C-alpha positions in Angstrom: 0.0 0.0 0.0 1.3 3.5 -0.9 0.5 6.3 1.6 0.1 9.7 0.2 -0.9 13.1 1.7 -3.8 15.2 0.5 -4.7 18.9 0.6 -7.8 18.3 2.7 -8.3 18.0 6.4 -9.2 15.1 8.6 -11.4 15.6 11.6 -11.3 12.9 14.3 -14.9 11.9 15.4 -16.6 8.9 16.8 -18.3 6.5 14.4 -21.9 7.6 14.1 -21.3 11.3 14.7 -23.5 13.6 12.6 -21.7 15.2 9.7 -23.0 18.7 8.7 -22.2 20.8 5.6 -19.5 23.5 5.9 -21.7 25.8 3.7 -24.7 26.0 1.5 -24.5 24.3 -1.8 -25.8 21.5 -4.1 -24.9 17.8 -3.9 -23.1 17.0 -7.2 -22.3 13.4 -6.2 -23.4 10.9 -3.5 -22.1 7.4 -3.8 -20.5 4.4 -2.0 -16.8 3.9 -2.7 -15.0 0.6 -1.8 -12.0 2.4 -0.4 -13.5 5.5 1.1 -17.0 4.4 2.3 -19.8 6.7 1.4 -18.8 10.0 -0.3 -20.7 13.2 -0.8 -19.5 16.1 -2.9 -21.1 19.6 -2.4 -20.6 22.4 -4.8 -20.9 25.9 -3.4 -21.9 29.1 -5.1 -18.3 30.3 -5.5 -17.4 27.0 -7.4 -15.5 25.4 -4.5 -16.4 21.7 -4.0 -16.3 20.2 -0.5 -15.8 16.5 -0.4 -16.9 14.4 2.6 -15.5 10.9 2.7 -15.5 7.9 5.1 -19.2 8.3 5.9 -21.1 5.4 7.5 -24.3 6.5 5.8 -25.7 9.5 3.9 -29.0 11.2 4.0 -28.7 13.3 0.8 -28.9 12.6 -2.9 -27.5 14.1 -6.1 -29.1 17.5 -6.8 -30.2 18.1 -3.2 -29.9 21.8 -2.3 -28.3 22.2 1.2 -28.2 24.8 3.8 -25.0 25.5 5.9 -24.9 23.1 8.8 -27.4 20.7 7.3 -26.8 17.0 8.1 -25.5 15.0 5.2 -24.6 11.7 7.0 -22.7 10.1 9.8 -19.0 9.3 10.4 -17.8 5.9 9.4 -14.7 3.9 9.9 -13.8 2.5 6.5 -11.7 5.4 5.2 -8.4 4.6 3.6 
């Protein structure tokens, strides 16, 4: 296995903890990934995309419009 760094941040939380959006935006992808668990990508008005990985479950779907602080899922433990 090759370990690489990334430009994101990792936030330590207990499995099952609610994950909320960093800002309002639109879900552009919501899927399950074999390596990263459930993944949600939210595009914000300024074009920035926030990617949430290692989710145990999600409660949003593609094209959902989200408010800042809205729940998108819960923390998982599968992340690579």
